[in-house]
Legacy VTK file of the C-alpha trace (Angstrom):
# vtk DataFile Version 3.0
C-alpha trace
ASCII
DATASET POLYDATA
POINTS 278 float
-29.398 -5.578 -24.824
-31.641 -4.326 -21.186
-28.613 -5.046 -19.429
-26.303 -3.190 -21.801
-28.224 -0.173 -22.211
-28.301 -0.205 -18.291
-24.617 -0.294 -18.459
-24.476 2.751 -20.226
-27.006 4.364 -18.410
-24.817 4.102 -15.358
-21.711 5.217 -16.573
-22.921 7.902 -18.638
-21.532 10.942 -16.587
-24.452 12.437 -15.819
-23.018 14.730 -12.428
-21.001 16.339 -15.371
-23.317 16.731 -17.793
-25.830 18.268 -15.401
-23.098 21.265 -13.950
-22.389 21.523 -17.430
-25.542 22.100 -18.610
-26.212 24.786 -15.644
-22.586 26.663 -16.459
-24.227 26.611 -19.930
-27.929 28.042 -18.584
-25.941 30.471 -16.557
-24.126 31.822 -19.693
-26.743 31.938 -21.786
-29.426 33.504 -19.931
-27.404 34.760 -16.816
-26.753 38.297 -17.704
-30.382 39.185 -18.563
-31.009 38.053 -15.805
-28.950 40.516 -13.578
-29.522 44.135 -13.110
-26.178 45.056 -12.333
-23.661 46.362 -15.168
-20.749 44.408 -15.034
-19.010 46.904 -16.510
-20.055 50.480 -14.702
-17.949 51.242 -12.158
-18.687 52.564 -8.847
-15.845 54.064 -6.390
-18.229 54.553 -3.409
-18.697 50.569 -3.379
-15.221 49.347 -4.294
-13.789 45.995 -2.501
-17.141 45.529 -0.574
-17.686 42.419 0.698
-20.295 39.750 0.021
-23.600 40.505 1.472
-27.083 42.756 0.831
-27.592 43.958 -2.620
-23.787 42.591 -3.497
-24.468 39.165 -3.166
-20.772 38.168 -3.562
-19.301 41.690 -2.944
-17.527 43.921 -5.934
-14.202 44.659 -7.267
-11.163 47.089 -6.761
-13.471 49.512 -9.092
-17.074 48.867 -7.160
-18.738 46.281 -10.510
-20.276 43.377 -9.095
-17.896 40.213 -9.219
-21.537 37.684 -9.035
-22.000 40.006 -12.788
-18.722 40.252 -14.156
-18.694 36.414 -13.339
-21.442 35.710 -14.850
-20.930 37.826 -17.992
-17.608 36.135 -18.626
-19.304 32.936 -17.975
-20.365 33.343 -21.694
-16.829 34.344 -23.231
-14.564 32.098 -21.465
-17.095 28.504 -21.671
-17.296 30.418 -25.325
-14.320 30.304 -26.800
-13.458 27.268 -25.198
-16.009 25.352 -26.676
-15.625 26.549 -30.113
-12.122 25.703 -29.787
-12.930 22.022 -28.972
-15.460 22.117 -31.595
-12.889 23.341 -34.317
-10.063 21.616 -33.517
-11.656 17.777 -33.166
-13.547 18.779 -36.404
-10.083 19.939 -37.786
-8.044 17.042 -36.147
-10.716 14.169 -37.156
-10.419 15.065 -40.713
-6.913 15.207 -41.054
-6.857 11.869 -38.887
-9.640 10.493 -41.354
-7.296 11.808 -44.597
-4.664 10.239 -43.878
-6.478 6.828 -42.757
-7.749 6.238 -45.860
-4.998 7.451 -48.046
-1.556 6.282 -48.847
2.184 6.597 -50.078
3.336 10.212 -50.420
-0.030 12.023 -49.171
0.099 10.081 -45.316
3.586 10.614 -45.167
2.946 14.203 -45.699
0.155 14.516 -43.151
1.889 12.603 -40.659
4.761 14.627 -41.204
2.502 17.271 -40.560
0.753 16.191 -37.716
3.973 15.198 -35.713
5.490 18.226 -35.942
2.374 20.641 -34.935
2.255 18.003 -32.003
5.633 18.439 -31.243
5.231 22.259 -30.825
4.331 24.010 -27.589
0.861 24.649 -27.790
0.644 27.148 -25.228
3.811 28.840 -26.924
2.022 28.820 -30.631
-1.029 30.512 -29.276
1.386 33.172 -27.072
3.221 34.340 -29.678
0.092 34.604 -31.862
-1.912 36.901 -30.207
1.260 39.206 -29.607
1.903 38.901 -33.619
-2.122 39.408 -34.333
-3.369 41.571 -31.111
-5.433 39.662 -29.005
-8.996 39.233 -29.115
-11.478 36.680 -29.800
-10.702 35.589 -33.354
-7.053 35.186 -32.340
-7.433 33.020 -29.272
-9.378 30.848 -31.286
-7.325 30.597 -34.453
-4.003 30.428 -32.204
-6.241 27.130 -30.098
-7.361 25.531 -33.619
-3.753 25.693 -35.248
-1.760 24.145 -32.800
-4.550 21.369 -30.776
-5.665 19.593 -33.702
-2.917 16.739 -33.878
-4.280 14.923 -30.593
-7.482 14.022 -32.836
-5.445 12.892 -35.857
-3.378 10.516 -34.004
-6.410 9.240 -32.294
-8.191 8.739 -35.347
-6.530 7.780 -37.435
-5.396 4.091 -36.504
-8.855 3.031 -35.677
-10.375 4.567 -39.069
-7.521 2.347 -40.032
-8.981 -0.668 -38.569
-12.579 0.115 -39.324
-11.424 0.538 -43.273
-9.544 -2.782 -43.015
-12.677 -4.784 -41.498
-14.379 -7.314 -43.661
-17.035 -5.537 -44.113
-15.240 -2.321 -45.224
-13.759 -4.193 -47.796
-17.025 -5.857 -48.969
-18.029 -2.072 -49.507
-14.838 -1.061 -51.190
-15.127 -4.296 -53.608
-19.154 -3.082 -54.163
-17.931 0.073 -55.567
-18.773 2.176 -52.747
-17.119 5.523 -52.449
-14.458 6.655 -49.693
-16.746 8.961 -48.212
-19.418 6.417 -48.188
-16.756 3.773 -46.315
-15.533 6.334 -44.111
-18.628 7.689 -43.660
-20.075 3.981 -42.727
-17.389 2.108 -41.460
-14.630 4.833 -40.275
-17.148 7.426 -38.338
-18.812 4.653 -35.953
-15.269 3.527 -34.691
-14.148 6.833 -33.776
-16.914 9.195 -32.847
-17.097 7.940 -28.929
-13.480 8.794 -28.263
-13.031 11.526 -30.256
-16.085 13.086 -28.133
-14.403 12.234 -24.758
-11.036 14.016 -26.127
-12.987 16.367 -26.930
-14.766 17.137 -23.561
-11.105 16.359 -21.751
-9.672 19.284 -24.083
-12.361 21.740 -23.381
-10.786 21.920 -19.854
-7.310 22.199 -21.052
-8.885 25.043 -23.677
-10.482 27.055 -20.697
-7.649 27.052 -18.914
-5.841 27.923 -21.592
-7.836 31.332 -22.244
-7.866 31.712 -18.699
-4.041 32.125 -18.786
-4.331 34.241 -21.574
-6.398 36.835 -19.770
-4.751 36.320 -16.684
-1.141 37.779 -18.394
-3.161 40.990 -20.101
-2.330 39.356 -23.884
-5.277 37.014 -24.663
-9.062 38.650 -25.088
-9.546 42.378 -24.824
-10.981 44.238 -22.485
-13.428 45.915 -21.228
-15.331 42.584 -21.461
-15.249 40.381 -18.361
-13.377 37.385 -18.425
-12.093 35.001 -15.680
-8.557 34.789 -16.177
-8.786 38.587 -16.029
-10.812 39.116 -13.658
-8.175 36.511 -11.425
-5.541 39.028 -12.600
-7.325 42.041 -11.298
-8.401 40.511 -8.113
-5.253 39.015 -7.064
-3.459 42.220 -5.595
-6.140 41.780 -3.236
-6.109 38.489 -2.311
-5.399 39.141 1.456
-7.928 41.667 2.464
-10.698 40.984 -0.127
-10.035 37.162 -1.081
-13.757 37.264 -2.876
-12.635 39.253 -5.708
-10.070 35.950 -6.708
-12.990 32.998 -5.442
-15.810 33.363 -7.549
-13.819 33.429 -10.943
-11.385 30.396 -9.419
-14.516 28.839 -8.466
-16.326 29.029 -11.879
-12.898 27.935 -13.682
-13.030 24.728 -11.295
-16.296 24.136 -12.070
-16.121 24.353 -15.964
-12.795 22.436 -16.399
-14.640 19.867 -13.203
-17.246 18.974 -15.423
-15.518 18.810 -18.900
-13.194 16.393 -16.966
-15.746 13.979 -15.605
-17.862 14.134 -19.302
-14.678 13.084 -21.331
-14.125 10.403 -19.058
-17.064 9.070 -18.597
-17.701 8.718 -22.203
-14.766 7.306 -22.353
-15.523 4.380 -19.804
-19.168 3.747 -21.185
-19.392 0.855 -23.014
-19.765 1.631 -27.241
-22.884 1.460 -29.119
-23.819 -2.205 -30.948
-23.705 -0.981 -34.255
-26.827 -2.119 -36.002
-26.651 -4.371 -38.800
-27.358 -3.868 -42.430
-30.751 -4.766 -44.356
-29.592 -6.936 -46.785
LINES 1 279
278 0 1 2 3 4 5 6 7 8 9 10 11 12 13 14 15 16 17 18 19 20 21 22 23 24 25 26 27 28 29 30 31 32 33 34 35 36 37 38 39 40 41 42 43 44 45 46 47 48 49 50 51 52 53 54 55 56 57 58 59 60 61 62 63 64 65 66 67 68 69 70 71 72 73 74 75 76 77 78 79 80 81 82 83 84 85 86 87 88 89 90 91 92 93 94 95 96 97 98 99 100 101 102 103 104 105 106 107 108 109 110 111 112 113 114 115 116 117 118 119 120 121 122 123 124 125 126 127 128 129 130 131 132 133 134 135 136 137 138 139 140 141 142 143 144 145 146 147 148 149 150 151 152 153 154 155 156 157 158 159 160 161 162 163 164 165 166 167 168 169 170 171 172 173 174 175 176 177 178 179 180 181 182 183 184 185 186 187 188 189 190 191 192 193 194 195 196 197 198 199 200 201 202 203 204 205 206 207 208 209 210 211 212 213 214 215 216 217 218 219 220 221 222 223 224 225 226 227 228 229 230 231 232 233 234 235 236 237 238 239 240 241 242 243 244 245 246 247 248 249 250 251 252 253 254 255 256 257 258 259 260 261 262 263 264 265 266 267 268 269 270 271 272 273 274 275 276 277
C-alpha cells in the first residue's frame, strides 16, 4: 500500500499544479495589488519599453502591459475553467445516462453525441458569437454546447463496464436504484479519466477564447483579454515586441500547466477502492 501511495505521489504533476496555483492566485489577487489602471490610457506614455515605472512597458495607448495582462487573467482563465467544468459535467451526465439506459434512448443519445462531435467546434462557437453578439455568456455557451461529446464518449464505455461488474449486478439484484449504482460503481471508474480530460481541455478552451479575442468576435472590450491584447500588439511587433510577449507567455504558461496536470492524472495509478463493510 505504501509503495502504491509513493508511486502516486511521485507521478502527481506537482510542477503543473504549482504553476496553475500561481496563475490562479495572480488572477484572483493580482489586480488588487497593482496600482496602474489597466483601462486608463496615457498617450504620453504610449509604447514605452519595460523598465522603471512600467515593469513590462506600455501598449499603444499608454496602458500598463503588466496591469492588463494580470487583469486579463481573471477573464481568460475564468471563462476557460468554467467551460471545462460545465462541459465535463454535461458530457459525463450524458455518458452515464447512455451507459445505464438501453434500447431507443441509448441510440438517441449516441446519435446526438456523434452528431455534435462531428461538427467543427470552433466554427460553431464562431457562428454563435456572431449571431448572439459576443460576450462572456455567449462564448461560454458556445464552448459548452460544442465540446461535451468527448466526455460522453469517454464515460459511456467505462461506466458500462463498471455496471456490468459482479458487485454492480449484485446491487441491482438487491434492489438499489440507478442513481446509487451510478454513484457507487460507475463514478469511481470514470472520475480520474474525466478529470484528466477536463484539464487537457482547459488548455484548448483557453486557446479558443484567445483566438476569439484575437479575431475581435469573442469577449467584448474594453475588458482586457489575452488574445485581444496580442491582436492589438501585432502591428507593433517589430518596434515593441514586449506588448505581445506578456499575453503570449501567459497563454503558454496556462496551457502548459493544464497539459501537465492532465497528463499527470492520466498516468497516475487509480486509487484503490475501499471495500464495503457487510
